[in-house]
N, C-alpha and C positions, 0 to 999 in steps of 0.2 A: 172632967178631963183626967186622963190616966196619969199616974206618976211618971211613966216613961216620957210621955209627950210634954209634961210640965218641965222635966229636966232638960229635954231637948230645947225648949224655948228659952230656958234660962241660959243654957250654954251658948245659944245663938245671940245672947245679949239683946233680946227683944224687950221692948217696954212692957210694963204691966198691961194686961189686956192685949197681948201681942197678936191675937187673932183678928184685930182690926186692920192688920196690914193689907195693902192693896192686893187684889186677887192674884196678880202675876207673881208677886213675891211669895204668897202663901203656897201656890202650886209648885213653884220652883224648889221649895224646900223638900219636897217629897218626890225625888227623881225616880223612885221605885213604885210610884202609884200606878194603878191600872191605866190611867189616861196616858202616862208616859210610855207604858208598855205598848199600848195600841199605836202611839205615834211612831215608836221604834219600828214596828212591823210594817207600817205603811211606807215609811221612808226606805226601809230595806227593799221592799217590793219595787219602789220607784227606781232605786239604784240598779236593779236588775235590767231595767229597760235602757236602751241606748238614748238616754235623755239627761240633760243637765239643766234643770229648771232654775229660774231666778228665785229669790227668797219669797217674792209675792206668789209666784206660781206654786211653790212648795207648800206654803201656808194654805193657799186656796184648796189644794188637793187634800191636805190634812183635815181641814174643816169639813170638806165634802164627805170624806170617808169615816171620820170619827165624830167630832162635834165642835162647835165654835170655840169652846174653852181650851181646845187643844193647843192654840197658839201660845198659851202661857207656859207650856211645858216643852215647846219645840226645841229650845236651846238645850235642855237637859237630854232630850232624846238624841239630838245630834252629837252631843258630847259622849253619850254612851256608845254610839256607833263608831265614833272616831277611835275608841279603844278596842273595837272588835276586829281582831286580826284575821277573821274569815273574809273580810272585805278586801278588795284589791287595793294596791297603793293608789291607783287612779281615783277610785271611789272615795278613799279616805282623804286624799288631797282635795277633792271637790268639797267635802264636808268641812275640812279645816278652813278652806277659803271662805265658806259661808259664815263660819263662826267669827273669822277675823274681819269680815266686811261690815260696813255700816248698814248695808241693805237689810240684813236680817232684823236688826234692832228697829229700823224704820218701818219695816213691814209689820212687825209685831205691834208697834205703837199705832198702826193704822194709817201711816202716811200713804198718800195716793201713789200707786205704782207709776213708773216712768212712762211717759209718752203714749198714753192711751189713745191720743188722737191720731197716731201713726197707723193704727190698725186698718183704717179705711184705705190708706195708701198701699199697705201690704196686700189687702184684699184686691185692689185694682191690679197690682202686679201679678197676683195669682190668676186672676181672670184673663189677663193678656197672655200669660204663659199657657194656660189651658186652651185658649183659642188658637194659639200658634201651633199647638200639638196636632191640630186637625188640618193644618195647611199642607200644601204640596211642598213648600220650602222645608218644612220639618221632615217630611218623608224623604226628601232628597238628601238631607243631612244624615239621617239615620242610615240610609242605604250606603252612603259614602263611608261612614264610620264602621258599618258592619262588614264591609269588604276587607278590612285589615285582618291579616292572619293573627291568630291567637298565639303569641310567643310566650315562652315560659317566664315566670317571674324572675328567674335568674338572668335570662337574656334581656328582659326589660331593665334590670339593674345595670347590666353591662352597657346598654345603650345610654342610660342616664349618666353613667360615669364619663362616657365619651362626649356626650352632648346633653347637658342638664336640661335644656329647654326643648328637647325633641318630644313631640307628642305622636306624630304619625311617621312610621318607617316601614319599609318593605324591601324585598329583594328586587333586582332589576327586572326579572321576569314577571313578578307580581305587579309591579308598577305598570308594565306594558299590558299584561293580560287583563288585570282587574280594573285598571283606571285609565288605560289608553294614554299613559304618560311616559315620556322618554327622559333618560338621564341627560343632564346638562353636560357640556363638553368636559368641564373640569370638576365633575361631581366627586365629592369626598366620601368614601365608604366608611362604614363602621363595622366592627367585627362582633359576631355573636357565635355561640357554639351551635353546632348542627348535628343532627342524628347521622350516624354512619360515616361522618368525616369530621376533621378537626374544627373547621370554622366555616362561617357563611358571611358573605358581604351583604349589608343592608344599607339603605339610603334614606335620608330624611326627605320629607315632602319638599323642602326648599331646594333640594338638589335635582328636581325634576321640572319639566315643562309639559304642558298638555292642555286639555279642555278647561274652561273656567271652573273654579271650585264652587261648592254651594255657598250662597250668600252668607250664611251664618259663620262659615269658616273664614271668608274674606273680610267680614266686618267685625271679627272677634276683638273685643276690647275697645271699640271705637265709640267716642262720645262727641256730641255737637250741641250747639245752642249758645246761650249767654255765657260770656267768659270774662272772668276777672283774674289776671295773672297772679294777683296777690294770694288767691286761695291756695294755689299750689305751693308758692314760696313759703307762706306762713305754716302750712301743714307740714312741710318737710322740716322747717325750723323747729316747730313744736315737737315733732316726732323725735328729733335728735336731742334738743336741749332739755326737754321735759322727761322723755321716756327712753332715751338712749337707743332709739331705733334708727339704724343707718339706712339711707335711701340712695341707691345708685342707679344709673341709666346705662344699659349695655345693649348690644345687638343680640337679640334672641330669635328663636324660630318664629316664623310668621304666624304660627298657631299658638304662640305663647305670649300673652300680653305682659305677664310679670309673675313673680313668685316671692315667697317669704320663707325664711329659714332661721333657725337658731344661729346666733353669731358667737364665735369663739375665737380668742386670740387677737382681738382688736380693742384692747383697752376696756373702756366702760360700756362698749356696745353690747346690747342684749339680743337684738334681732337685726336681721339684714333683709331689706326688700330690694329687689332688682326689677326694673321696669324697662320694657322695650324702648330703646332710645329713638326708634324711628316713628313712634307715636307723636302726634301733635300735642300741645300742652293740655287742652281739655281732656283728651283721652288719657294722658299721663295721670291727670288728677283722678279720673274715674277709676282707673286701675289701682292707683295708690289707695283710694278709699276701700276697695275690695280687699287688698292685702293687709292694710291696717286693721280692717274689721276682723280678719282671721286672728290677729294678735289680741286685740282688745276683747274679743268674744271668748278668749281662752282656748282656742282650737289647737294651739301648739303647746298647751300645758300652762300651768300657773307660773307667775313670776315670783322668784324668791323674796322680793321686797314687797309683794302684795300689790303691785301696780295694775295687774289684770288677773282675772279669775282662772281657775283650773277647770276646764270643761273638755277633757280629752276623750271621754267615752261616748263619742258620737260617730255615726256612720258618714260616709262621704256625701250622701245626698243632703243630710242635715247641715254639714259644714258649708257646702256651697250655697245652699238656699239662704242660710243665715247671713253669710258674708255678702252675697250679691244683693240681698234685701237691704242691707245697710248702705251699700253703694247706690242703690236705686233711690232710696229715700234722700240721702245726702245730696246727690247730683240733681235730682228732680226739684228739691227745694231751692237749689241754686240756679234753676232755670235751664238745666241741661237734660239731654235725652240720650240714652245709650241702648244697648242690645240686651238689657237685663232679662226681658221676657223670653227672648230666644234662648238665652243662656240657661235660665232656671227651668225651662221646659224639659230639659233632659233629666232633671232630678226630681220632678214632681211624681208622687205616687198616684194611685187611682182616685184618692180622696182630695187631691190638690195639694194642700199644705201638709207636710208631715207632722205627726203628733209630737215628734221629739223637738220641733223647732220652738225656741223661746222668743216670743214676741217682746217680752220685757227686755231681754238682753239686746235684741235688735234695736229697740227704741233708745235704750241707754247709750249704746255705742254710736248710733247715728247722731245723737245729741252731742256726744263728745267730739266727733269729727267736725261737726258744724262749728263748734267753738274753736277748734284748732285752725279752721280756715278763716276765721274772722278776727282773731286777736292773738297777741303773744301771751301765752299762759305762763303763770308763775311756776318756778321749779317745785318739785315735789317736797312736801313737808316730811320731816322725820318724826315718827311717833315714838313714844316711850317703848323701849325694848328694841329699837332699831327698825321697826316695821314702818316702811314708807307708804303713805297713802295719798291719794289726791284730795 
């Protein structure tokens, strides 16, 4: 043993024969070792992809690309990357959340990853969605959506300011020419900017009458089957009392079942979910599961108190597949059926399930929602240092 290594072990206050420490502690003492260097590079490459894996998925990739012992230096590698200012704030936030969660420690210790049994359920959803993509109904929906004029991002923003739940809008002439639909007698226009003139009037789908819409548009966000009213009441209560997520019911566009947004200026509220009030209770519950999934999957960013992860570096396809997969699992286990396969079909790539989707996160959040629907959960515990965790 070299003099330098001996002095290091003495300063670390290791017992005589300190090399008998368990392997994880031995490796973690040498954060600059080649194994750590290799782990840093693998994680850095993973961060460049639009994916936010679970602790189990991250370790599995590290072991596949480096070697099994790499799990013992994973924490050191992540700590080093957290201090790397070449990473984006979003990437560093994701890594900080991993370090602060219990998942990473459990994954390193070899605890079984969450909800492995739900993978067959997700596979079934993907098969149903892939089959729907070949149907005439899917082609009808695609044609309907493709007929909408591509307005500028700025005009889309102007419409959302005037009508936050508007998904489909067009001018009067476009509604008549492209969709054979006529404006209602008291139709309310919205203003957007127009080329060569100051403004243009556009109208929401709900301001028109005409031929029947594609089934997917008509049945958007609808659920049916076995129903226990307590599921909705308990989930709303737990969302507020435990997680400070406010749930409200309002009239929205017929093509908008609900939405979630950051909440500001309402006391302790962290998030706000709005659900179409004209939906029946089973459909309200299904939509609530989808919107809560966005929160608990970290799609809107991490919670300052650590109540849900930071997973913002995802594309829209991944966001919607993950959230709807959670809603599908939760409602199916409750004996309900919805339009998940039709909804997800729009977001599948050629390989079916996107590589950036986290099955572990989907399983974990589905389990959380199931708990929220079945019993009143205790309030969050406060950890040392003020970090609150479940």
